[in-house]
C-alpha positions as CSV (number, residue, x, y, z in Angstrom):
1,X,3.6,-6.8,-31.5
2,X,7.3,-7.3,-31.7
3,X,9.7,-6.1,-29.4
4,X,11.4,-4.8,-32.7
5,X,8.1,-3.2,-33.3
6,X,8.3,-2.0,-29.2
7,X,12.1,-0.4,-29.6
8,X,10.9,1.8,-32.6
9,X,8.4,3.2,-31.0
10,X,10.2,3.7,-27.9
11,X,12.6,5.7,-30.1
12,X,9.6,7.8,-32.1
13,X,8.4,9.0,-29.1
14,X,12.0,10.1,-27.9
15,X,12.4,11.8,-30.7
16,X,8.8,13.2,-30.3
17,X,9.6,14.6,-26.4
18,X,13.1,15.3,-27.8
19,X,11.2,17.8,-30.9
20,X,8.7,19.4,-28.2
21,X,11.2,20.2,-26.1
22,X,12.7,22.9,-28.7
23,X,10.1,24.4,-28.3
24,X,8.8,23.9,-24.6
25,X,10.4,21.3,-21.7
26,X,7.6,21.5,-19.5
27,X,5.0,20.3,-22.3
28,X,7.6,17.3,-23.1
29,X,7.8,16.5,-19.4
30,X,4.4,15.9,-18.9
31,X,3.8,14.1,-22.1
32,X,7.0,12.4,-21.5
33,X,5.8,11.8,-17.9
34,X,2.0,10.6,-19.1
35,X,3.5,7.8,-21.7
36,X,6.1,6.0,-18.7
37,X,2.9,6.2,-16.3
38,X,0.4,4.3,-19.1
39,X,0.2,0.5,-18.4
40,X,-0.3,-1.4,-21.8
41,X,-1.5,-4.1,-19.6
42,X,-3.4,-4.9,-16.6
43,X,-6.4,-5.3,-17.4
44,X,-8.8,-8.2,-15.9
45,X,-8.6,-11.3,-18.8
46,X,-11.6,-13.9,-18.4
47,X,-9.8,-16.8,-16.2
48,X,-8.8,-13.7,-13.6
49,X,-12.0,-12.8,-13.3
50,X,-13.5,-16.7,-12.8
51,X,-10.3,-17.1,-9.9
52,X,-11.3,-13.7,-8.4
53,X,-14.9,-14.1,-8.4
54,X,-14.7,-16.4,-5.1
55,X,-14.5,-13.2,-3.5
56,X,-15.9,-10.8,-1.8
57,X,-16.0,-7.5,-3.9
58,X,-15.7,-3.9,-2.8
59,X,-15.3,-0.7,-5.2
60,X,-13.6,2.0,-2.6
61,X,-13.9,5.6,-3.2
62,X,-10.0,6.4,-2.9
63,X,-9.0,9.5,-3.9
64,X,-10.7,10.7,-6.8
65,X,-10.6,6.6,-8.2
66,X,-13.2,3.4,-7.9
67,X,-10.4,1.1,-6.8
68,X,-11.8,-2.5,-6.8
69,X,-11.5,-5.0,-2.9
70,X,-11.2,-8.4,-3.4
71,X,-11.9,-9.9,0.6
72,X,-11.5,-13.4,2.1
73,X,-13.2,-13.2,4.9
74,X,-13.1,-17.1,6.0
75,X,-10.1,-16.8,7.3
76,X,-10.3,-16.0,11.2
77,X,-6.4,-14.6,11.7
78,X,-4.9,-11.5,11.6
79,X,-5.5,-9.4,7.8
80,X,-3.5,-9.5,4.7
81,X,-2.9,-6.4,2.2
82,X,-2.0,-7.3,-1.3
83,X,-0.7,-4.8,-3.3
84,X,0.6,-5.8,-7.1
85,X,2.5,-4.6,-9.3
86,X,3.0,-2.7,-12.4
87,X,0.7,-3.8,-16.0
88,X,-0.9,-7.1,-13.4
89,X,-3.2,-7.2,-10.7
90,X,-4.8,-9.3,-7.8
91,X,-4.8,-11.8,-10.1
92,X,-1.0,-12.1,-9.3
93,X,-1.2,-12.9,-6.4
94,X,-3.0,-16.6,-6.6
95,X,-0.6,-18.7,-5.6
96,X,0.8,-16.4,-2.8
97,X,-3.2,-16.6,-1.3
98,X,-3.5,-19.9,-1.7
99,X,-1.1,-20.2,1.0
100,X,-2.7,-17.8,3.1
101,X,-6.1,-19.3,2.6
102,X,-4.9,-22.9,4.8
103,X,-3.0,-20.4,7.3
104,X,-6.4,-19.1,8.4
105,X,-5.4,-15.4,7.4
106,X,-7.8,-13.3,6.6
107,X,-6.8,-11.9,3.0
108,X,-7.6,-8.7,0.6
109,X,-6.0,-7.7,-2.0
110,X,-7.4,-4.7,-4.7
111,X,-6.2,-3.3,-8.4
112,X,-4.0,-0.6,-8.4
113,X,-5.3,2.6,-10.6
114,X,-5.1,1.7,-14.2
115,X,-5.4,-1.8,-14.0
116,X,-7.5,-4.6,-13.2
117,X,-11.4,-3.5,-12.5
118,X,-10.1,0.0,-11.1
119,X,-10.9,3.3,-13.0
120,X,-7.9,5.7,-14.4
121,X,-5.5,5.0,-17.0
122,X,-2.4,6.3,-15.2
123,X,-0.7,4.6,-12.4
124,X,2.8,6.1,-10.3
125,X,3.7,5.8,-7.3
126,X,2.6,9.0,-5.4
127,X,-1.0,8.2,-6.1
128,X,-0.5,4.5,-5.4
129,X,0.8,5.5,-2.0
130,X,-2.2,7.3,-1.1
131,X,-5.0,5.0,-2.3
132,X,-2.5,2.0,0.0
133,X,-2.9,4.7,2.7
134,X,-6.2,4.7,2.6
135,X,-6.7,1.0,1.9
136,X,-4.9,0.5,5.2
137,X,-6.5,3.1,7.0
138,X,-10.0,1.3,6.0
139,X,-9.0,-2.5,6.6
140,X,-6.2,-2.2,9.6
141,X,-4.2,-4.9,8.4
142,X,-2.0,-6.3,10.8
143,X,0.2,-7.2,7.3
144,X,1.1,-5.9,4.2
145,X,2.8,-7.4,0.8
146,X,3.7,-5.8,-2.3
147,X,5.8,-6.6,-5.3
148,X,8.2,-4.7,-7.8
149,X,6.1,-1.2,-7.6
150,X,3.5,-2.4,-4.9
151,X,6.8,-2.9,-3.0
152,X,7.8,0.4,-3.6
153,X,4.3,1.9,-2.7
154,X,4.1,0.7,0.5
155,X,7.5,1.4,1.3
156,X,6.6,5.0,0.8
157,X,3.5,4.2,3.1
158,X,5.0,3.1,6.1
159,X,7.5,6.5,5.2
160,X,5.0,8.6,5.1
161,X,1.9,7.9,6.2
162,X,2.4,4.5,9.0
163,X,-0.7,3.3,10.4
164,X,-0.6,1.8,14.2
165,X,-2.4,-1.8,13.0
166,X,0.9,-2.9,10.4
167,X,3.6,-4.1,12.6
168,X,5.2,-6.6,9.3
169,X,6.2,-5.2,5.3
170,X,7.4,-7.9,2.8
171,X,8.6,-6.7,-0.2
172,X,9.0,-8.3,-3.2
173,X,11.3,-7.1,-6.0
174,X,11.0,-2.9,-5.3
175,X,13.1,-0.6,-6.8
176,X,14.5,2.4,-5.1
177,X,15.5,5.4,-6.6
178,X,13.5,7.6,-9.2
179,X,17.1,8.5,-9.8
180,X,17.9,5.3,-11.8
181,X,14.3,4.2,-12.9
182,X,14.1,7.7,-15.1
183,X,17.4,7.1,-17.1
184,X,16.2,3.0,-17.4
185,X,13.4,5.4,-19.5
186,X,15.9,7.6,-20.9
187,X,17.8,5.2,-22.0
188,X,14.4,3.7,-22.8
189,X,12.9,6.2,-24.7
190,X,16.0,8.4,-26.0
191,X,14.7,11.5,-25.1
192,X,17.6,13.7,-24.4
193,X,18.7,16.2,-21.8
194,X,16.0,19.1,-21.8
195,X,13.2,16.5,-22.0
196,X,15.0,15.2,-18.4
197,X,15.2,18.7,-16.3
198,X,11.7,19.5,-17.7
199,X,10.5,15.7,-16.1
200,X,12.8,17.3,-12.7
201,X,11.1,20.9,-12.6
202,X,7.5,18.5,-13.6
203,X,8.1,16.4,-10.4
204,X,9.7,19.2,-8.2
205,X,6.0,21.1,-9.3
206,X,4.1,18.7,-8.6
207,X,5.5,16.1,-5.7
208,X,7.7,18.3,-4.0
209,X,11.2,16.2,-5.2
210,X,13.4,16.2,-7.8
211,X,14.4,13.0,-9.4
212,X,17.6,13.2,-7.5
213,X,15.7,13.8,-3.7
214,X,13.6,10.1,-3.7
215,X,15.2,7.4,-2.8
216,X,13.4,4.9,-0.8
217,X,16.9,3.4,0.6
218,X,17.7,6.8,2.3
219,X,13.2,7.6,3.4
220,X,13.5,3.6,5.2
221,X,15.6,4.8,7.9
222,X,12.6,6.2,9.3
223,X,10.3,3.4,9.4
224,X,11.0,1.1,12.1
225,X,8.8,-2.2,11.5
226,X,9.7,-4.8,10.9
227,X,10.6,-6.1,7.3
228,X,11.3,-8.3,5.2
229,X,12.3,-7.7,1.6
230,X,12.8,-10.8,-1.0
231,X,15.1,-9.9,-4.5
232,X,16.8,-11.6,-6.8
233,X,19.9,-11.1,-8.1
234,X,18.9,-11.6,-11.7
235,X,16.2,-9.4,-11.6
236,X,16.2,-7.1,-15.4
237,X,14.0,-4.7,-14.1
238,X,14.6,-4.0,-10.6
239,X,17.9,-4.0,-10.0
240,X,19.5,-6.6,-7.1
241,X,21.3,-3.4,-5.1
242,X,18.3,-1.8,-4.7
243,X,17.7,-4.3,-1.8
244,X,21.3,-4.4,-0.8
245,X,20.8,-0.2,-0.3
246,X,17.3,-1.0,1.6
247,X,18.7,-3.2,4.1
248,X,21.2,-1.3,4.9
249,X,19.2,1.4,6.5
250,X,15.7,-0.3,7.5
251,X,17.6,-0.9,10.8
252,X,14.0,-4.1,11.3
253,X,14.7,-5.9,7.9
254,X,15.8,-9.2,6.9
255,X,17.6,-9.8,2.9
256,X,16.3,-13.2,1.7
257,X,18.7,-13.3,-1.5
258,X,17.6,-15.7,-4.3
259,X,19.1,-16.0,-7.9
260,X,17.1,-17.0,-11.1
261,X,13.6,-17.0,-9.7
262,X,13.5,-13.4,-12.1
263,X,11.2,-10.6,-11.0
264,X,7.8,-12.2,-10.9
265,X,8.6,-13.6,-7.5
266,X,5.6,-15.5,-7.2
267,X,7.3,-18.8,-6.7
268,X,6.8,-21.5,-3.9
269,X,9.3,-20.8,-2.1
270,X,9.5,-17.1,-2.0
271,X,6.0,-17.6,-0.4
272,X,7.3,-19.9,1.8
273,X,9.4,-17.7,3.3
274,X,6.6,-15.2,3.1
275,X,4.1,-17.6,5.2
276,X,7.1,-18.5,7.4
277,X,7.8,-14.2,8.1
278,X,4.3,-13.7,8.7
279,X,3.6,-16.7,11.7
280,X,7.5,-15.6,13.6
281,X,6.8,-14.1,16.6
């Protein structure tokens, strides 16, 4: 579908939500949230399956989902857990995985709910955090690495359910504030304040926090693990300022700023920085 067609479709959804909100803000919020959490892609493609076939696979039951995990056990070094981003899957880590292999790490990655070979049709930070926390408890990784929403879920996990096994956390291109995310969603779809207020109430009822109450840059204050934040100045998905705000309140974290690498951050220079951070004493 072309960019123009996607824009028209998004605005049509906004009109639909606005119409529903005339009669029920709650129903409009539920439908808007469902759309927000539904990935359009991220299932495994044939060449991605081929690459992931080299790993030992295990389907793990976590918070009412079947989560597909992948392990590389030939490495005798510390366990590293990798969490991918939105509309992606475990294949996203292929470049970093190859470098981790050469360094002898025991590698574990997985497909998030609604992605790859895992069950479900929706993904949001609370469910991703719950899955991540359970997998950390199960596998006891020493290092955890997350990209985009995977990075945010990891940071939220360290705030909400910190595990003693984790010594270092790497966050790549992660957002911070739910308010910024929802404001961008509102601009993209074009729904009105009634819908936004309905969403705020829905978040409070379902997750016990409002839209303006979830800020990773504030929650990170209680996290004492060593951290590495990598963020690109030209990131069009998650604003660079999110990384600055998180690093300012994360007392044991360093921020590496890149330019021209975009949101993906899968380039060799980033992966080499990650390896150096993990190997440092």
